[in-house]
N, C-alpha and C positions, 0 to 999 in steps of 0.2 A: 504494499500500500504505500503510496506516494504522500508527501506533506500536503500537497493540495487536495488529495482525496479526505486526508484527515481534516483539512479545514473545511472542506465542504461538508462533510457529516457533522462536525462541531457547530457549524452555521445551521444546519438542517435541525438539529436537536435544540438548539437556542430557540429558533422559530415555533418548533413544537411545543416547548416549555412555555413561550410567551402565548401561544394560543389556547395553552390550557389553562394558564393563569386567568386569562380574559374571560374564559368560559366559566371557571369558577366564580369569578366575581359577578357574573351576571346570574348566577344560581339563585332561583328564588327561595331556596331553602338555606341559603348561607347567613349565618347571624349578623344582622346589621348594628344591633345596639352592643353585643358584647365583642370585645376585641378577640380576633382571629388573627394567625400569623399569614404572612403571604403564600406561605406553602409548608409542607411536612409537619413538624410537631412541636407543640410547646408545653410548658408545664410551669406551675409555681410561680403564679404572679405575686411578686412583692413590690414593696416600695412604693405603693399607689400614693400621689402627693400632688398637691396644686403649687405651683412655683413660678413665679413671673407671669402670671396670667395664663398658664398653661397646665392641663393636667398630664401627669406623666406616670407609666407604669414600667417597669422591670420584669423579665420573664425568662426562664431557662427556654433555650430553643434549639433544635436539632435541625438545621437547614438541608441535610442530606437524606433524610428519611422519617417516617412516622413510627419512631421509634427513640428509646432511651439510649443514646450513645453519642459520643463526641458533643457534648453539650457546650452551648456557647450562652452568654447573656444577650438578650436583646433589650430594646428600648422603643417606647413609642410613647407619642405626646399628641394633644390636640393641636389644632390650628388654629 
């Protein structure tokens, strides 16, 4: 496989992921009041606070899959 083929495959996967994210965003069953991550898995919402005119939450997040592994901390705030 050439580098050009790998790049084309990667670009195709990125387009597919973006299309899927857009479809999930339009899903009528997706929560609109409760915070949900852009993809994959989140847990353990912490540190909800109001600071400088915005609401903030921090949460555990695995952007690589819908399971507990390789956890990172995420942050979301109101606009």
